[in-house]
C-alpha positions as CSV (number, residue, x, y, z in Angstrom):
1,M,0.0,0.0,0.0
2,D,1.2,3.5,-0.7
3,V,-0.6,6.8,-1.0
4,S,2.1,8.3,-3.1
5,A,1.8,7.8,-6.9
6,P,5.6,8.0,-7.5
7,A,6.3,5.5,-4.7
8,F,3.6,3.2,-6.0
9,A,5.1,3.3,-9.5
10,V,8.5,2.3,-8.0
11,A,6.9,-0.6,-6.2
12,R,5.2,-1.7,-9.3
13,R,8.5,-1.7,-11.3
14,N,10.1,-3.7,-8.5
15,V,7.3,-6.3,-8.5
16,D,7.6,-6.6,-12.2
17,A,11.4,-6.7,-12.3
18,Y,11.6,-9.5,-9.7
19,R,8.6,-11.4,-11.1
20,L,6.7,-11.2,-7.8
21,G,3.3,-10.6,-9.4
22,S,1.8,-13.9,-8.1
23,R,3.1,-13.3,-4.6
24,A,2.9,-9.6,-4.0
25,H,-0.3,-7.5,-4.1
26,L,0.0,-3.8,-4.4
27,V,-2.8,-1.4,-3.5
28,R,-2.7,2.4,-3.9
29,S,-4.2,3.5,-0.7
30,D,-3.9,5.6,2.4
31,L,-2.9,2.8,4.7
32,F,-5.8,0.3,5.0
33,A,-8.5,2.4,3.4
34,G,-8.4,0.5,0.1
35,L,-8.2,-3.0,1.5
36,A,-11.9,-3.6,2.3
37,N,-11.9,-7.0,4.1
38,A,-8.7,-8.4,2.6
39,R,-6.4,-10.4,4.9
40,Y,-2.7,-11.1,4.5
41,D,-0.2,-13.5,6.0
42,V,2.6,-10.9,5.9
43,M,2.4,-7.1,5.9
44,V,5.6,-5.1,5.7
45,A,5.5,-1.3,6.3
46,N,8.1,1.4,6.1
47,P,6.0,4.4,7.2
48,P,7.2,7.9,7.9
49,Y,8.8,7.8,11.3
50,V,11.0,10.8,11.8
51,D,9.9,12.9,14.8
52,A,9.2,16.6,14.4
53,R,12.3,17.7,16.2
54,S,14.6,15.6,14.0
55,M,13.0,16.6,10.7
56,G,14.9,20.0,10.7
57,R,18.2,18.3,11.5
58,L,18.2,15.6,8.8
59,P,21.3,15.4,6.7
60,L,21.0,17.1,3.3
61,E,20.8,13.8,1.4
62,Y,17.6,12.9,3.4
63,R,16.0,16.2,2.6
64,H,15.7,15.2,-1.1
65,E,12.9,12.8,0.0
66,P,9.4,14.3,0.1
67,P,8.4,15.1,3.7
68,L,5.4,12.7,3.2
69,A,8.0,9.9,3.2
70,L,9.7,10.9,6.4
71,A,7.6,13.1,8.7
72,G,6.0,10.9,11.4
73,G,4.5,13.6,13.6
74,R,5.5,14.9,17.0
75,D,7.0,11.7,18.3
76,G,7.5,9.9,15.0
77,L,4.7,7.4,15.6
78,A,1.7,9.1,13.9
79,F,1.6,6.5,11.1
80,V,2.7,3.6,13.2
81,R,-0.2,4.2,15.6
82,R,-2.6,4.1,12.6
83,I,-1.0,0.9,11.4
84,L,-1.2,-0.8,14.8
85,A,-4.8,0.3,15.3
86,D,-6.0,-1.4,12.1
87,A,-3.5,-4.1,11.2
88,R,-5.2,-6.9,13.1
89,R,-8.3,-6.6,10.9
90,H,-6.2,-7.3,7.8
91,L,-3.9,-10.1,9.1
92,T,-4.7,-13.8,9.0
93,P,-4.8,-15.5,12.4
94,H,-1.1,-16.3,12.3
95,G,-0.2,-13.3,10.1
96,I,2.7,-11.0,11.0
97,L,3.3,-7.3,10.7
98,V,6.8,-6.0,10.1
99,V,7.2,-2.2,10.6
100,E,10.4,-0.2,10.3
101,I,10.5,2.5,13.1
102,G,14.0,3.8,13.0
103,N,15.3,4.8,16.4
104,N,11.9,5.0,17.9
105,R,11.9,1.6,19.6
106,R,11.8,3.0,23.2
107,V,9.1,5.5,22.3
108,L,7.0,2.7,20.8
109,E,7.5,0.3,23.7
110,R,6.5,3.0,26.2
111,A,3.4,3.8,24.1
112,Y,2.3,0.1,23.8
113,P,3.7,-1.7,26.8
114,A,1.3,-4.7,26.4
115,L,2.3,-5.5,22.8
116,P,5.1,-8.1,22.4
117,F,7.5,-6.4,20.0
118,T,10.3,-8.4,18.5
């Protein structure tokens, strides 16, 4: 899933280049909005996770990325919270969710002390 048309186009090229069309399903969507009742065994996410304070201090090479790809809100978890709120509805009973969170592990664990992060 990706809301960004350019990012979605890159994902499509990668699926085609690596012949993953029968195993990967791409959806242009703002997180889970375009999934209806679909369920998946594996979901992998690389949401924006840079906190507001760090956005202005990013190295120059990072600033070439659109802010939509990096800015994760005040504490960097704005999109991660949305993913965690809705992922269960779209995972199979033994499905897994893999989410990149950068250096926000402690912030995430404090925000969700009951979840068993690995």
